A tleap script that builds the chain and sets N, CA, C and O, in Angstrom:
source leaprc.protein.ff14SB
mol = sequence {
  NMET LYS ASN THR GLN ASP PRO ASP ARG ALA
  SER SER LEU HIE CYS PRO LEU CYS GLY SER
  THR SER VAL THR TYR LYS THR GLY GLY TYR
  GLY GLY MET ILE TYR ARG CYS LYS ASP CYS
  GLY TYR MET GLY ALA PHE VAL VAL GLU LEU
  ASP ASP ASP PRO GLY GLY THR ASN GLN ALA
  ALA GLU PRO GLY GLU GLU LYS LEU GLN TYR
  PRO LYS ASP VAL GLY ASP LYS PHE LEU VAL
  PRO LEU TRP VAL LYS ILE LEU ALA ILE LEU
  PHE LEU ILE VAL VAL ILE LEU TYR ILE CPHE
}
set mol.1.N position { -6.735 29.388 -22.925 }
set mol.1.CA position { -7.410 28.367 -23.700 }
set mol.1.C position { -8.775 28.901 -24.120 }
set mol.1.O position { -9.491 29.492 -23.311 }
set mol.2.N position { -9.119 28.703 -25.328 }
set mol.2.CA position { -10.385 29.198 -25.853 }
set mol.2.C position { -11.463 28.128 -25.762 }
set mol.2.O position { -11.202 26.936 -25.924 }
set mol.3.N position { -12.655 28.580 -25.502 }
set mol.3.CA position { -13.806 27.692 -25.470 }
set mol.3.C position { -14.197 27.358 -26.908 }
set mol.3.O position { -14.287 28.257 -27.744 }
set mol.4.N position { -14.433 26.066 -27.212 }
set mol.4.CA position { -14.744 25.678 -28.587 }
set mol.4.C position { -16.158 26.068 -28.986 }
set mol.4.O position { -16.440 26.193 -30.177 }
set mol.5.N position { -17.051 26.264 -28.031 }
set mol.5.CA position { -18.424 26.610 -28.366 }
set mol.5.C position { -18.549 28.083 -28.732 }
set mol.5.O position { -19.321 28.421 -29.630 }
set mol.6.N position { -17.830 28.951 -28.080 }
set mol.6.CA position { -17.888 30.382 -28.344 }
set mol.6.C position { -16.452 30.888 -28.480 }
set mol.6.O position { -15.800 31.126 -27.463 }
set mol.7.N position { -15.941 31.060 -29.684 }
set mol.7.CA position { -14.536 31.418 -29.860 }
set mol.7.C position { -14.167 32.804 -29.315 }
set mol.7.O position { -12.985 33.090 -29.121 }
set mol.8.N position { -15.143 33.651 -29.070 }
set mol.8.CA position { -14.850 34.990 -28.555 }
set mol.8.C position { -14.698 35.003 -27.036 }
set mol.8.O position { -14.262 36.009 -26.475 }
set mol.9.N position { -15.041 33.934 -26.373 }
set mol.9.CA position { -15.025 33.901 -24.919 }
set mol.9.C position { -13.864 33.043 -24.434 }
set mol.9.O position { -13.760 31.878 -24.818 }
set mol.10.N position { -12.998 33.591 -23.605 }
set mol.10.CA position { -11.843 32.867 -23.087 }
set mol.10.C position { -12.248 32.049 -21.873 }
set mol.10.O position { -13.213 32.379 -21.183 }
set mol.11.N position { -11.504 30.980 -21.617 }
set mol.11.CA position { -11.757 30.162 -20.443 }
set mol.11.C position { -10.422 29.774 -19.825 }
set mol.11.O position { -9.379 29.868 -20.470 }
set mol.12.N position { -10.462 29.342 -18.582 }
set mol.12.CA position { -9.248 28.958 -17.891 }
set mol.12.C position { -9.452 27.626 -17.200 }
set mol.12.O position { -10.575 27.250 -16.866 }
set mol.13.N position { -8.343 26.909 -16.988 }
set mol.13.CA position { -8.368 25.624 -16.316 }
set mol.13.C position { -8.088 25.828 -14.835 }
set mol.13.O position { -7.198 26.594 -14.466 }
set mol.14.N position { -8.851 25.140 -13.984 }
set mol.14.CA position { -8.690 25.235 -12.535 }
set mol.14.C position { -8.480 23.843 -11.963 }
set mol.14.O position { -9.058 22.871 -12.451 }
set mol.15.N position { -7.657 23.746 -10.932 }
set mol.15.CA position { -7.403 22.482 -10.239 }
set mol.15.C position { -8.656 22.091 -9.455 }
set mol.15.O position { -9.240 22.946 -8.789 }
set mol.16.N position { -9.095 20.809 -9.512 }
set mol.16.CA position { -10.283 20.412 -8.767 }
set mol.16.C position { -10.052 20.328 -7.258 }
set mol.16.O position { -11.019 20.333 -6.496 }
set mol.17.N position { -8.800 20.252 -6.808 }
set mol.17.CA position { -8.522 20.166 -5.372 }
set mol.17.C position { -8.361 21.527 -4.717 }
set mol.17.O position { -9.000 21.816 -3.705 }
set mol.18.N position { -7.503 22.363 -5.296 }
set mol.18.CA position { -7.204 23.637 -4.630 }
set mol.18.C position { -7.814 24.851 -5.341 }
set mol.18.O position { -7.819 25.946 -4.779 }
set mol.19.N position { -8.327 24.679 -6.565 }
set mol.19.CA position { -8.930 25.787 -7.285 }
set mol.19.C position { -7.935 26.705 -7.967 }
set mol.19.O position { -8.326 27.743 -8.501 }
set mol.20.N position { -6.669 26.353 -7.963 }
set mol.20.CA position { -5.634 27.189 -8.552 }
set mol.20.C position { -5.728 27.171 -10.078 }
set mol.20.O position { -6.203 26.200 -10.667 }
set mol.21.N position { -5.275 28.245 -10.703 }
set mol.21.CA position { -5.251 28.311 -12.159 }
set mol.21.C position { -3.887 27.938 -12.722 }
set mol.21.O position { -3.672 28.049 -13.929 }
set mol.22.N position { -2.966 27.500 -11.878 }
set mol.22.CA position { -1.638 27.112 -12.358 }
set mol.22.C position { -1.633 25.632 -12.755 }
set mol.22.O position { -0.817 24.849 -12.268 }
set mol.23.N position { -2.556 25.265 -13.645 }
set mol.23.CA position { -2.675 23.903 -14.148 }
set mol.23.C position { -1.990 23.849 -15.505 }
set mol.23.O position { -2.255 24.679 -16.375 }
set mol.24.N position { -1.102 22.866 -15.684 }
set mol.24.CA position { -0.386 22.718 -16.940 }
set mol.24.C position { -0.703 21.373 -17.567 }
set mol.24.O position { -1.033 20.412 -16.872 }
set mol.25.N position { -0.602 21.317 -18.871 }
set mol.25.CA position { -0.807 20.104 -19.637 }
set mol.25.C position { 0.447 19.256 -19.515 }
set mol.25.O position { 1.530 19.718 -19.874 }
set mol.26.N position { 0.335 18.030 -19.021 }
set mol.26.CA position { 1.503 17.184 -18.816 }
set mol.26.C position { 1.723 16.237 -19.984 }
set mol.26.O position { 2.805 16.227 -20.570 }
set mol.27.N position { 0.727 15.445 -20.331 }
set mol.27.CA position { 0.880 14.471 -21.405 }
set mol.27.C position { -0.483 14.144 -22.001 }
set mol.27.O position { -1.520 14.534 -21.465 }
set mol.28.N position { -0.465 13.444 -23.086 }
set mol.28.CA position { -1.708 13.045 -23.729 }
set mol.28.C position { -1.449 11.897 -24.675 }
set mol.28.O position { -0.350 11.342 -24.703 }
set mol.29.N position { -2.436 11.547 -25.435 }
set mol.29.CA position { -2.288 10.440 -26.373 }
set mol.29.C position { -3.540 9.598 -26.380 }
set mol.29.O position { -4.650 10.118 -26.272 }
set mol.30.N position { -3.361 8.292 -26.507 }
set mol.30.CA position { -4.508 7.389 -26.559 }
set mol.30.C position { -5.291 7.382 -25.259 }
set mol.30.O position { -6.513 7.233 -25.280 }
set mol.31.N position { -4.622 7.538 -24.137 }
set mol.31.CA position { -5.290 7.500 -22.840 }
set mol.31.C position { -6.001 8.776 -22.470 }
set mol.31.O position { -6.763 8.786 -21.503 }
set mol.32.N position { -5.789 9.839 -23.187 }
set mol.32.CA position { -6.406 11.121 -22.871 }
set mol.32.C position { -5.382 12.098 -22.326 }
set mol.32.O position { -4.205 11.766 -22.185 }
set mol.33.N position { -5.834 13.298 -22.022 }
set mol.33.CA position { -4.931 14.347 -21.557 }
set mol.33.C position { -4.781 14.264 -20.040 }
set mol.33.O position { -5.754 14.030 -19.322 }
set mol.34.N position { -3.559 14.456 -19.564 }
set mol.34.CA position { -3.253 14.456 -18.143 }
set mol.34.C position { -2.745 15.850 -17.793 }
set mol.34.O position { -1.883 16.398 -18.480 }
set mol.35.N position { -3.286 16.418 -16.719 }
set mol.35.CA position { -2.906 17.755 -16.269 }
set mol.35.C position { -2.223 17.665 -14.914 }
set mol.35.O position { -2.415 16.698 -14.177 }
set mol.36.N position { -1.413 18.691 -14.584 }
set mol.36.CA position { -0.719 18.755 -13.309 }
set mol.36.C position { -0.861 20.156 -12.725 }
set mol.36.O position { -0.680 21.157 -13.419 }
set mol.37.N position { -1.193 20.206 -11.423 }
set mol.37.CA position { -1.297 21.490 -10.726 }
set mol.37.C position { 0.048 21.796 -10.087 }
set mol.37.O position { 0.601 20.968 -9.363 }
set mol.38.N position { 0.570 22.984 -10.354 }
set mol.38.CA position { 1.864 23.374 -9.795 }
set mol.38.C position { 1.775 23.708 -8.307 }
set mol.38.O position { 2.780 23.629 -7.601 }
set mol.39.N position { 0.592 24.078 -7.821 }
set mol.39.CA position { 0.459 24.475 -6.424 }
set mol.39.C position { 0.333 23.288 -5.474 }
set mol.39.O position { 1.081 23.191 -4.501 }
set mol.40.N position { -0.607 22.385 -5.748 }
set mol.40.CA position { -0.861 21.288 -4.811 }
set mol.40.C position { -0.306 19.948 -5.276 }
set mol.40.O position { -0.283 18.997 -4.495 }
set mol.41.N position { 0.143 19.845 -6.529 }
set mol.41.CA position { 0.716 18.609 -7.030 }
set mol.41.C position { -0.290 17.629 -7.607 }
set mol.41.O position { 0.081 16.509 -7.957 }
set mol.42.N position { -1.553 18.021 -7.715 }
set mol.42.CA position { -2.580 17.136 -8.290 }
set mol.42.C position { -2.187 16.773 -9.705 }
set mol.42.O position { -1.728 17.623 -10.467 }
set mol.43.N position { -2.371 15.485 -10.063 }
set mol.43.CA position { -2.131 15.047 -11.414 }
set mol.43.C position { -3.290 14.143 -11.832 }
set mol.43.O position { -3.567 13.149 -11.161 }
set mol.44.N position { -3.959 14.470 -12.912 }
set mol.44.CA position { -5.075 13.671 -13.369 }
set mol.44.C position { -5.711 14.251 -14.613 }
set mol.44.O position { -5.307 15.298 -15.118 }
set mol.45.N position { -6.723 13.536 -15.094 }
set mol.45.CA position { -7.395 13.932 -16.326 }
set mol.45.C position { -8.524 14.924 -16.073 }
set mol.45.O position { -8.974 15.600 -16.999 }
set mol.46.N position { -8.980 15.015 -14.840 }
set mol.46.CA position { -10.119 15.883 -14.529 }
set mol.46.C position { -9.628 17.257 -14.095 }
set mol.46.O position { -8.893 17.375 -13.114 }
set mol.47.N position { -10.027 18.288 -14.818 }
set mol.47.CA position { -9.792 19.680 -14.435 }
set mol.47.C position { -11.090 20.445 -14.656 }
set mol.47.O position { -11.956 20.014 -15.417 }
set mol.48.N position { -11.213 21.566 -13.993 }
set mol.48.CA position { -12.402 22.393 -14.110 }
set mol.48.C position { -12.092 23.525 -15.079 }
set mol.48.O position { -11.138 24.276 -14.877 }
set mol.49.N position { -12.893 23.647 -16.127 }
set mol.49.CA position { -12.715 24.712 -17.102 }
set mol.49.C position { -13.829 25.727 -16.914 }
set mol.49.O position { -15.005 25.408 -17.092 }
set mol.50.N position { -13.458 26.950 -16.555 }
set mol.50.CA position { -14.426 28.011 -16.317 }
set mol.50.C position { -14.249 29.122 -17.333 }
set mol.50.O position { -13.130 29.462 -17.717 }
set mol.51.N position { -15.362 29.676 -17.757 }
set mol.51.CA position { -15.303 30.841 -18.632 }
set mol.51.C position { -14.797 32.027 -17.830 }
set mol.51.O position { -15.212 32.248 -16.693 }
set mol.52.N position { -13.891 32.789 -18.439 }
set mol.52.CA position { -13.411 33.993 -17.780 }
set mol.52.C position { -14.517 35.031 -17.800 }
set mol.52.O position { -14.939 35.502 -18.856 }
set mol.53.N position { -14.976 35.373 -16.604 }
set mol.53.CA position { -16.105 36.283 -16.463 }
set mol.53.C position { -15.586 37.625 -15.964 }
set mol.53.O position { -14.993 37.683 -14.887 }
set mol.54.N position { -15.787 38.690 -16.700 }
set mol.54.CA position { -15.315 39.991 -16.234 }
set mol.54.C position { -16.008 40.453 -14.958 }
set mol.54.O position { -15.481 41.315 -14.255 }
set mol.55.N position { -17.179 39.898 -14.643 }
set mol.55.CA position { -17.888 40.271 -13.432 }
set mol.55.C position { -17.290 39.654 -12.182 }
set mol.55.O position { -17.603 40.087 -11.073 }
set mol.56.N position { -16.440 38.658 -12.338 }
set mol.56.CA position { -15.785 38.049 -11.196 }
set mol.56.C position { -16.640 37.031 -10.454 }
set mol.56.O position { -16.453 36.840 -9.253 }
set mol.57.N position { -17.564 36.379 -11.130 }
set mol.57.CA position { -18.390 35.390 -10.438 }
set mol.57.C position { -17.674 34.063 -10.263 }
set mol.57.O position { -18.096 33.244 -9.446 }
set mol.58.N position { -16.592 33.826 -11.014 }
set mol.58.CA position { -15.811 32.603 -10.860 }
set mol.58.C position { -14.787 32.817 -9.761 }
set mol.58.O position { -13.802 33.528 -9.961 }
set mol.59.N position { -15.004 32.221 -8.622 }
set mol.59.CA position { -14.081 32.386 -7.510 }
set mol.59.C position { -13.600 31.034 -7.044 }
set mol.59.O position { -14.397 30.126 -6.809 }
set mol.60.N position { -12.290 30.899 -6.909 }
set mol.60.CA position { -11.709 29.660 -6.403 }
set mol.60.C position { -11.694 29.700 -4.881 }
set mol.60.O position { -11.851 30.759 -4.273 }
set mol.61.N position { -11.504 28.547 -4.283 }
set mol.61.CA position { -11.455 28.464 -2.824 }
set mol.61.C position { -10.192 29.140 -2.303 }
set mol.61.O position { -9.126 29.034 -2.910 }
set mol.62.N position { -10.315 29.821 -1.198 }
set mol.62.CA position { -9.161 30.440 -0.569 }
set mol.62.C position { -8.294 29.354 0.058 }
set mol.62.O position { -8.814 28.300 0.423 }
set mol.63.N position { -6.988 29.580 0.193 }
set mol.63.CA position { -6.114 28.548 0.753 }
set mol.63.C position { -6.502 28.110 2.165 }
set mol.63.O position { -6.269 26.955 2.522 }
set mol.64.N position { -7.079 28.982 2.970 }
set mol.64.CA position { -7.440 28.631 4.332 }
set mol.64.C position { -8.797 27.958 4.459 }
set mol.64.O position { -9.118 27.406 5.511 }
set mol.65.N position { -9.597 27.997 3.399 }
set mol.65.CA position { -10.935 27.424 3.466 }
set mol.65.C position { -10.877 25.902 3.415 }
set mol.65.O position { -9.957 25.316 2.845 }
set mol.66.N position { -11.875 25.282 4.020 }
set mol.66.CA position { -11.966 23.827 3.958 }
set mol.66.C position { -12.483 23.451 2.581 }
set mol.66.O position { -13.485 23.995 2.117 }
set mol.67.N position { -11.795 22.514 1.926 }
set mol.67.CA position { -12.123 22.178 0.555 }
set mol.67.C position { -13.120 21.047 0.448 }
set mol.67.O position { -13.837 20.962 -0.549 }
set mol.68.N position { -13.193 20.170 1.444 }
set mol.68.CA position { -14.102 19.036 1.392 }
set mol.68.C position { -15.298 19.292 2.296 }
set mol.68.O position { -15.151 19.799 3.408 }
set mol.69.N position { -16.456 18.944 1.821 }
set mol.69.CA position { -17.673 19.118 2.591 }
set mol.69.C position { -18.130 17.760 3.115 }
set mol.69.O position { -18.345 16.839 2.327 }
set mol.70.N position { -18.281 17.622 4.420 }
set mol.70.CA position { -18.762 16.400 5.043 }
set mol.70.C position { -20.083 16.692 5.742 }
set mol.70.O position { -20.343 17.831 6.132 }
set mol.71.N position { -20.912 15.674 5.899 }
set mol.71.CA position { -22.134 15.877 6.688 }
set mol.71.C position { -21.779 16.285 8.117 }
set mol.71.O position { -20.732 15.889 8.628 }
set mol.72.N position { -22.621 17.055 8.752 }
set mol.72.CA position { -22.327 17.588 10.083 }
set mol.72.C position { -22.264 16.499 11.150 }
set mol.72.O position { -21.564 16.670 12.149 }
set mol.73.N position { -22.979 15.377 10.966 }
set mol.73.CA position { -22.987 14.334 11.987 }
set mol.73.C position { -21.763 13.418 11.925 }
set mol.73.O position { -21.625 12.536 12.773 }
set mol.74.N position { -20.867 13.599 10.943 }
set mol.74.CA position { -19.692 12.739 10.825 }
set mol.74.C position { -18.700 13.023 11.942 }
set mol.74.O position { -18.119 12.090 12.495 }
set mol.75.N position { -18.499 14.250 12.276 }
set mol.75.CA position { -17.584 14.612 13.345 }
set mol.75.C position { -16.133 14.389 12.944 }
set mol.75.O position { -15.741 14.689 11.816 }
set mol.76.N position { -15.334 13.860 13.872 }
set mol.76.CA position { -13.911 13.642 13.629 }
set mol.76.C position { -13.598 12.187 13.318 }
set mol.76.O position { -12.444 11.775 13.437 }
set mol.77.N position { -14.589 11.399 12.923 }
set mol.77.CA position { -14.353 10.003 12.595 }
set mol.77.C position { -13.472 9.897 11.359 }
set mol.77.O position { -13.453 10.782 10.503 }
set mol.78.N position { -12.742 8.784 11.293 }
set mol.78.CA position { -11.904 8.512 10.129 }
set mol.78.C position { -12.780 7.979 9.007 }
set mol.78.O position { -13.450 6.961 9.180 }
set mol.79.N position { -12.786 8.649 7.859 }
set mol.79.CA position { -13.618 8.249 6.729 }
set mol.79.C position { -12.822 7.336 5.805 }
set mol.79.O position { -11.754 7.716 5.324 }
set mol.80.N position { -13.339 6.131 5.554 }
set mol.80.CA position { -12.696 5.167 4.666 }
set mol.80.C position { -13.445 5.194 3.335 }
set mol.80.O position { -14.667 5.048 3.311 }
set mol.81.N position { -12.724 5.379 2.230 }
set mol.81.CA position { -13.391 5.395 0.925 }
set mol.81.C position { -14.044 4.051 0.619 }
set mol.81.O position { -13.612 3.009 1.111 }
set mol.82.N position { -15.087 4.093 -0.200 }
set mol.82.CA position { -15.837 2.889 -0.535 }
set mol.82.C position { -14.965 1.870 -1.258 }
set mol.82.O position { -15.101 0.672 -1.011 }
set mol.83.N position { -14.080 2.308 -2.141 }
set mol.83.CA position { -13.248 1.369 -2.886 }
set mol.83.C position { -12.317 0.606 -1.962 }
set mol.83.O position { -11.979 -0.541 -2.255 }
set mol.84.N position { -11.889 1.204 -0.854 }
set mol.84.CA position { -11.034 0.511 0.109 }
set mol.84.C position { -11.840 -0.566 0.835 }
set mol.84.O position { -11.335 -1.660 1.084 }
set mol.85.N position { -13.087 -0.257 1.173 }
set mol.85.CA position { -13.945 -1.245 1.823 }
set mol.85.C position { -14.205 -2.435 0.907 }
set mol.85.O position { -14.147 -3.583 1.348 }
set mol.86.N position { -14.491 -2.168 -0.365 }
set mol.86.CA position { -14.743 -3.245 -1.321 }
set mol.86.C position { -13.493 -4.093 -1.519 }
set mol.86.O position { -13.578 -5.320 -1.577 }
set mol.87.N position { -12.341 -3.451 -1.621 }
set mol.87.CA position { -11.088 -4.173 -1.777 }
set mol.87.C position { -10.795 -5.049 -0.566 }
set mol.87.O position { -10.293 -6.162 -0.722 }
set mol.88.N position { -11.098 -4.568 0.638 }
set mol.88.CA position { -10.885 -5.358 1.848 }
set mol.88.C position { -11.808 -6.575 1.878 }
set mol.88.O position { -11.382 -7.658 2.280 }
set mol.89.N position { -13.049 -6.417 1.465 }
set mol.89.CA position { -13.986 -7.542 1.431 }
set mol.89.C position { -13.538 -8.581 0.406 }
set mol.89.O position { -13.586 -9.780 0.679 }
set mol.90.N position { -13.105 -8.132 -0.768 }
set mol.90.CA position { -12.606 -9.064 -1.773 }
set mol.90.C position { -11.368 -9.802 -1.282 }
set mol.90.O position { -11.217 -10.996 -1.543 }
set mol.91.N position { -10.500 -9.124 -0.591 }
set mol.91.CA position { -9.312 -9.753 -0.028 }
set mol.91.C position { -9.698 -10.831 0.976 }
set mol.91.O position { -9.124 -11.920 0.963 }
set mol.92.N position { -10.657 -10.546 1.843 }
set mol.92.CA position { -11.111 -11.537 2.815 }
set mol.92.C position { -11.746 -12.739 2.136 }
set mol.92.O position { -11.544 -13.871 2.575 }
set mol.93.N position { -12.500 -12.517 1.086 }
set mol.93.CA position { -13.108 -13.634 0.350 }
set mol.93.C position { -12.032 -14.511 -0.269 }
set mol.93.O position { -12.130 -15.737 -0.211 }
set mol.94.N position { -11.013 -13.910 -0.856 }
set mol.94.CA position { -9.927 -14.682 -1.462 }
set mol.94.C position { -9.177 -15.472 -0.402 }
set mol.94.O position { -8.830 -16.630 -0.635 }
set mol.95.N position { -8.922 -14.882 0.742 }
set mol.95.CA position { -8.217 -15.571 1.821 }
set mol.95.C position { -9.053 -16.751 2.329 }
set mol.95.O position { -8.517 -17.837 2.549 }
set mol.96.N position { -10.332 -16.549 2.511 }
set mol.96.CA position { -11.207 -17.625 3.007 }
set mol.96.C position { -11.278 -18.761 1.992 }
set mol.96.O position { -11.225 -19.930 2.375 }
set mol.97.N position { -11.397 -18.440 0.705 }
set mol.97.CA position { -11.427 -19.473 -0.338 }
set mol.97.C position { -10.103 -20.205 -0.442 }
set mol.97.O position { -10.075 -21.403 -0.723 }
set mol.98.N position { -9.028 -19.511 -0.224 }
set mol.98.CA position { -7.690 -20.139 -0.294 }
set mol.98.C position { -7.485 -21.119 0.848 }
set mol.98.O position { -6.869 -22.168 0.661 }
set mol.99.N position { -7.995 -20.790 2.031 }
set mol.99.CA position { -7.843 -21.664 3.199 }
set mol.99.C position { -8.637 -22.944 3.010 }
set mol.99.O position { -8.162 -24.016 3.385 }
set mol.100.N position { -9.824 -22.866 2.442 }
set mol.100.CA position { -10.684 -24.065 2.288 }
set mol.100.C position { -10.446 -24.658 0.975 }
set mol.100.O position { -11.059 -25.670 0.635 }
savepdb mol mol.pdb
quit
């Protein structure tokens, strides 16, 4: 895929989860373009586009490396996403309003 800003410079698509370059275009249209990673199965509109650098400064994460960065004080606690917490609070509000 060519970069639209500099037609002489090539770029490649990378998966945001695993860093693989085996990202394919799945579908598009009014909703936008959807991509799929053949390695990890990620499917979504967000992909990382990097310029192909002959110096090799673009490096993807190795398969054994940890991909998510957490604060050191979190430890082994179970992390609940914010949207799940908000959804649970809204559910409780609806249940309380329904009872009364």
